[in-house]
N, C-alpha and C positions, 0 to 999 in steps of 0.2 A: 371575656370567658363565657362562653354558653352555658346556660343551665343544661341540666339534664334531665331524663325521665324515668320512670320504671312504665310499661305497658304492660299490664295484665290482661289476660282472659281465662276464666275459670268456671268452671263446674262444680257446685256445691253439693256433696251428697249427705252430707250430715249437719245441718243448719246449728244445732248445738254446738257440735263438737268445734264447729268454724267460730264461732261466737268468743272461744275459747284462743284463737289465733288471734281474732280483731283486737282482744283487748292486750294480747303479747306483742302483736307489732306495733302497737301504737308507744311503747317505750323506745323501739329502736327508730321510729319515725319522728318523736320531738326531739330525740338527741343530736339526728341528723339531718335538721332543719324540712322535713317532707313537709308537702303541701300537696291536697287532693284536689286533682283540677277534673276529675272524671271519678265518679264511684258510683256504679251501677245505675240506674236511669234508662230510658226510654231508648232503645235503639233498633235500627233495621240492618241487617246485614245484605250489603247491595250487591257484595260480591264474596266469594269464596264460602269458608265454613265460620261458625260463630261459636263462640261459649256463652252459656246464660248471663256471666257477669264479665263487666268488663272496669278497667280501673287506670287511669294516668295520673300517676304521682311525680310530682315535680321536686326537684331538687337545686340545690345552689349551683353546681357543676358536676362533672362526669366522676370525677374522683371520687365527689360524698357520697354519690349516688351509689358506686361500688363499694365504698366502706360500709355505707349502710348494710349493704347486701352480705357481706362477708363480717360482719359484725357478731359478736358471740349476742346480743341482742334478738336482732334478727333470725341467725341459725336455730335458736331456741323455736322462736315461733314458726319457723318452719315444720319443726317436728310436731306441734302442734295441727298445724295446717294437713300436712301430708295424710294423715287416714281420714280428713273429713272433705277433701275437695282434690281436681285435679284440675292443673292448667300450666298454664305458658307466661312464662315473665322474660319480657324482653328490657334489659339497661341500655337506655341510648343517650348520645349526645346531642344535645338540642342544634340547632343551626341559627347562624345569626347572620347570614350575609345577606347580598342583593334580594328582593324579593319580585316576581310579577310586575308589570306596572311601572317598576321604577320607586316603590315605595319602601 
């Protein structure tokens, strides 16, 4: 079964309030086995638009990624994020098929 991911792009306009969101989301992420693959860091938008902060979070599978999003713990965290930031988040199933070059 392929892993799943949250892909988030965020513009934070209230860093102090956003810290509360980060503390609260850690509860849900720990409960659902989330693992940060990208959390901020240098980037270059080589095509299209961008936001200031990018995040990729790995989950064991798609059902778990959705369960985390819908959990009471994460829904509470969202209430702390909304006044502090605007963003786009996609929950997506990973790909576990053939790769270019036959690898």
